[in-house]
N, C-alpha and C positions, 0 to 999 in steps of 0.2 A: 473793825469793831463789832465785838459781837453781843447785841443785850441778851439774849437768848439761846438756849444749850444747843447745838447742831440736831437734826433731826435724828431719831433714832431708831433703828428697824431689829426687827427679829433678825439672830444671829443668824441665820441660814441664808437671810437676806442682806444682812451684813456681809456675809463672806463673799455670794455669788456678784453684789455689784460691787467690791471692788475687787473682784478679778474682770468683770466690765471695763473698770477704768483705771486699770493697769496691763491689761490687754498689749501683744507685742507691737503690732502694729503702734500704739498709740507710744509705748517706751521708745520705738526704735526711731520714732517723728520726734518730738517732746526731750526724749531723756528720765529718767527715774523721778528724778527728786521735785522737775516740774508738772508732770503728770500726777504727782503725787499730792502736791499745793493743788493743783484745779478741782482734784476732788473734794479734796478737803473744804475748800474756796463752796465748792459746791453744796457740800453738807450745811455748811454754817446759810448761805444764802438761803435757804430752802427754807428755813425757822425763820424765814421774817417776811414781812409783807412786801410787795414791789414798790418803787417808789416812787411810782402814779399811779391813781385813780381811772380808769380808761373807759369813757362811755361814748357810747357810740349814738351817732342822732339817725333820726327815724326819717328822713329826708323825704318820705315820701309825705310827710305833711309841712315842714318847715324848717327856715334855711339853717343850716348851721349859725351864721352869726347871729338869727333871734335867739338859736337857744342860746348859746356861750354865754348872751349877754344877758337870759333871765337864769341861767346857772349862776353869772359870778355874784348876782346877786342876793340869789339864794346862799348861796355859800358865806358871801358875808354878815347875813344874817343870822346861819348858825355857827360861823365863828367869831362873832358879836363884830365886826368889825374890820375883823385881823385882814389883812389884803394876802391874799392866797392865789396867785393868777390862775385863768383857764384861758391855758392853751389848743391851739390848731395846729395840727401834724400835717409837715408840708405834704408826706405822700399816701397818707390818709387822709381825704379830705372831708371824713364822715364821722370823725373820732376826734374828743376832746379830750386831753388831759388831765389830769390836775394833781399837784402835787401834794404827796403824804409830807406831813410835819412828824418827826420824829426819827428815833424812841427820843422821850421825853424821862433824865434821869433826875429831876429835882422835885416829879410826886411824893405827895405825903401820903403815905399810907394811915386808914381810919381804921380803927378798935373790930368794928363790925364788918364783916368779908361774905360776900356773897358768891360761890364754886358754883362754874357751870361748867359743861360740858365739850369736850375737843373742840366740835364741830362748830358749837354757840361762838366758842373763844377764838376761834380765827375769823369768823364775819364781823366781832368788835373788833380786831385789829386790821381789819378794812372798811371799818365805816358805824358797823352798825349798831344799833342800839340792843341791851337782852332781851329777852323775850321768855314768856314762863314757863316755855315747856323747855327750854333748853338749860336751867335751874337745877341744880341738881342738890345743893347746902346751902344753909344761911346763918348764922350765929345764930344765937338763943331767943333773942329780943326784939330781931328787925322788925321795926314800922314802917307804916309808909311815910315816906318822908325823909328817911334816915338818909344821911350818907355814908354808905359803905363803898368800901377798897374789893374789886371784883379779880377772881383767880380764874384760872383754865385746869382743870384737872387731867393733864395730855394722856393720865397712864390708863385715866378709863377707871379707878380702885375709889374714888370716894364713891360712900354711900345713899342713895333718895332720901332724901329726909334727915341726914347729918347735922347735929348742932355742933359741930366741928371738923374739922378734916388737918389729918398733919401729912398728909403724904408728897409726894411731888404735884407740884402748882405754883404757875408764872401770872403773875403781875399785871395785870390787861389795862391797868386804871381805877378810876373814882365813879360814881354816879352815883344818884338818886331812887333810893327804891319806890315803885309806884305801889307796891303790896304791903302789910305783913306776913310776916313768915307764917300763920295760923291760913292767911290765904292764899300765898302761893302754894304748899302743899295738903290742902283742903281738901277733906276726907272724901267728897262730894265729885272727888276725881281733879283731873289735873285742870286749871284755866288756861285761858288761852291772852293772846295782850301781851303788851307792853310790862317787865318785870323791873326794869332797872334803865334809868333815862342814864347814858356816860353820858357827864359832863367835865370829865377831864380825861380820855383816853389817852396810854401811852405813844399810838398813832394814831395823829390827827387827818383825822378820812371825814370828808363829809357825807354826813347821813342819805340815804336814796327815800328812806319810806314815803310813798307818796309823793316822793317828788317829781313833775312833770313825766308819768308814768307811761304818758301816748308818744312822748317826743323822745324820749331816755332811753337804751338802752344797756345796761352795766353788761362790761366784756374785755376781757384779757384782751391788750392789743393784738396776740398771735392773734386770734377765733377771729381776730375783723382782717387780720392778711391774709386767713385762710379763703375769704367769699373773693376776695378783691382777684384771687389767684386763678380761684375758679371762671371767673369775667363773664358770668351768665350776660346772654343778650336777650333784648324783647323779642316776644314771642315762641325762644326756646320752650323744651321739655326738659326740665332739671331733677336730679333724683337727688334727696338727700338720704343717705342710707340708715342712718343710726338720727335721727333729728334731733331729741329730745335733749335742753326746754323747749327750742326751737328759737336760739341767740342766731344762727348761724343760717338757718332756713328762713327765716325775715329777714335775717340782710339779704340773703341771694334775690329775693323776690322785692324789695328795696332797688337793689342793684336795676331791675329789669323794669323797674319802674312800675311796679304789677301788674306785668305783663309777661304772658305765656304763662307755665307751667311748672309750680314748685310742687314736686310730691316726697312729701315729708316722712318718714317711717319709724315708728321703735316698739320695741314687743312688747314694750309696760304700759296698760291700759292708762293710767292714771298719770305718765308722762305725757302719754299723746295729747289726755287733755288739754295741758300745760301747752304745747305746741299750740293749739286749738285757741286758747285765751289768748294766749300773746299775739299770734295772725291777728285776732278780733280788736284787742288792744292796740295794736298798730296799726289796725284799718287797711289789712292785708288782702286784698279777695283773692289771689290768684295760690297759695298756698292749698292745698288737699292732704289732710294729715293721715295716717291710718298705723291699727295697730299691726303690727304683722315682723314677723321672723326675717330679717334681708335675708338669712342663709338661703329660706327659701323662696327669693323673691324672683325668682324665674320660671316661666313659667313653660311647661314640657307640652303642652296641648295649649290646641287652637282658643283661645279666645274670644266669649260672647262682643259682641260691638260694642254695646254701651256699659261694659263693666269700665271703672272706673284708674279701680283700686288695684293692689297688689294678688296675684304675681303676674309678670308683665313677660314679653315677649323677648326674646334678643334681639337686641338693637333698636329699641324702643328712645333710647335717653342722648341727649345732644351732650349734657354735662355730668358728671357723678358725682358726690361728695362723699367719701368713707370717711367720715371723723370717728374713728373705730372706737370701738368699745377696748378700752387701757388699762393698764394698772397706775395710772393717774398718780408717779414718782414727781412728775413738774410742777403738780398745785401749789402753792404757795397763799400762808405758812403751812405747814403743817410740822410739828416737835416729836410727832412720837407718830410714826407708819407703822400699823396692826397687820396689813395683810401678810399669810404665810407665804413662804417660797414657790408651793403648790399652786395657789392662788395668782402668783405672779408671773408665772411661767407658764397658768395656763390662758392667756390670752391671744397669742401669738398661735396656737391654731386654729383658735374664732374665727382673729384675722384674717387670716388666711381663707378661709372658708368664704368669709363676705367680700374677700379682692377678688375672686374666682367669680363669683354673683356676678358683681361690677361690670369686670371683664366684659362677662358675655350679654350683660346687657348696655352698653357701653355703641354709639354707632361708631360706625369706619371715620375717624378722623376726627370723633370726640375726645373730650379732656376728663381725665378722673384724677383728682386729687383728692390724694390721701395723705391724714394727719393722726396725729395725738398731742396728748398730754403728757408723756412719759419723759422720762432720759433715757432707757435702757437700749440696747445695741440691737436684741434682739426684736424689738418693736416696731423699729426705725429701720438705721441703716441694712441690717440683716432681712426684713420683708422688702427692701427695693430693691437687694440682690437678686433675692427669689422670684420676684414678679417679673425681673429682666429675663432671666434664665428659662424662667416656667413660661409666658407670655411673649415668642417672639413677635409680635404683634403692639407692644407696645416701644413707647422709645422716651426715654426723661427727656424735662423738656425746660429750658430756663424758667425764672420766676419772675413775674412782675406786680408787686414788688419784691425786693430782695433786701428785706432790713436784717433780719439776724444774721448768725455764722455761717460757716459750711459746714457740711455732713462729719460724723465721728468718723474717726479712723477706725479700724476693728474688725470690718463685714466684708473685705476684702474689694473694696471699691476702688476705682481709679478717681487719682485726684480732680479728672474734669470729673468725674460724674457725684464726687464729692460737692463741689462746685455750683451743680443743679438744684442739692440740696439745700434745706434754708433750717435749721437746728438754733431754737432759741437756749442760749444757757446762761441761765442766773450769773453762774461763777466768772462770765465775760467781764464781772465790773466787779470793785475792790468794793466790800460792805464798810457800807459811809450812810451813816445819819442827815437829817438835814433839818436846819433848827429854817428861823423864819428870816434871821442875818443871811446866811448862806445865800438864802433860794433868794433873796432880792441883791446877791453881787454875782449871779448866775446870768447867760446870755443866757437867752432862749435858746438858739442853739444846741449849746449844751445841756440844756437840760430834755430836750430833745433825742438829743445822742444818747442821753441817760434813761429814759425811757425806752428805746429801742431795745436795749440789753435788759435793765432791770425790770423783768418782768419772770410771766410764769416761764418754766421750763416745756418744749413747745418743738414738735417736730413736723416739716411739710415737707411733702415728695409731687412733681405735679408730669404724670403721663398722658404725652397723646398715641390714638391707637390708629397704627397707620393701615391696616387691611383687618376684612372680614375673616373674622375666626372659624 
């Protein structure tokens, strides 16, 4: 059941992806029709949000049981008594899962419209209200307190301030406008704050605006898996090479009981500020954040003894997380992917530069985890094949927990190697909606199984460095 159109790409990107998902290894293993079915299913899934909202509990400050109780009460309040369960995950014991109700197909559309940008629209589909900076257009006479229908301009063609828009738009649900049209498009500059309070979203997910901010961190399920696989220990020195906005860095610090050192780097100053703010909010003191380009993080000269930040000497870290910059094609929901083929293919060389630095910074016997939130072979399995050939000191290692599927065929890796990889593939489950009745009829283990599969597209590889290079 597809409620939204399949994700669309620029022609050259679509041709590139089609070749990826019809590669010879895959066709030989699955057959042409099955490979094609999986690819088309993936395109449909990417335009829809995951079936669960995942929140990570800050166990540094509170127990999962305590936060679960508070969150259940909050959701009941938001959903006006609707009984939506909050589930604990048996293998990821610091997360809570909230089923997403929808798509709701019986909502009445109102004459007054608000058009929002694609990114704002995707946030609304995952539980957010509409904030003023995300609004592109409203109907002519919208006033504060009006019932409005909210639509997403997925192609980015609506002109700011337009009084009507007849282009491609996707219905997101209904809300109450907090401001008039003249206030939203004030000549004194764009306002901040809430623009539309969603009361009937197509997908019903809880809003987390100022909800238990020190106790919860919104994080996709595979992003939580990554930190568990790195498995940092108290007292160790950990490097998170591309750390913004700090979800994984704060998780690593929590898993270490805030004992040791987490060096979190990012090359964009505003993003580094976000890491610091998140560490402060979650009351984690072992994180040290630096604005630095990870490709230059290896020092060729002796460091000053008091120097805390990058660049670092070879073999400085016990464990390294390289959650690499990537084409981001696994993110959901996404109905129109705008990057060019040149942009998509630019990530592989950058990832290899970062990877080469990571290998040199890792101690012998240390663990390196490489991850992306994309679906291509070139950024995932091909990078593993390249790394194993380029760095004889690295061995692939089993992952625990292993919740996703195995790696994808097409990069020349053996079946045993593919089994050591972890690929979260949204196409692994049939596209389906969830209403309150089907939710109440489902067993908890069935819901957990669905949450494991129906998440964003993601890839993880774990390496151990056997000897000094």
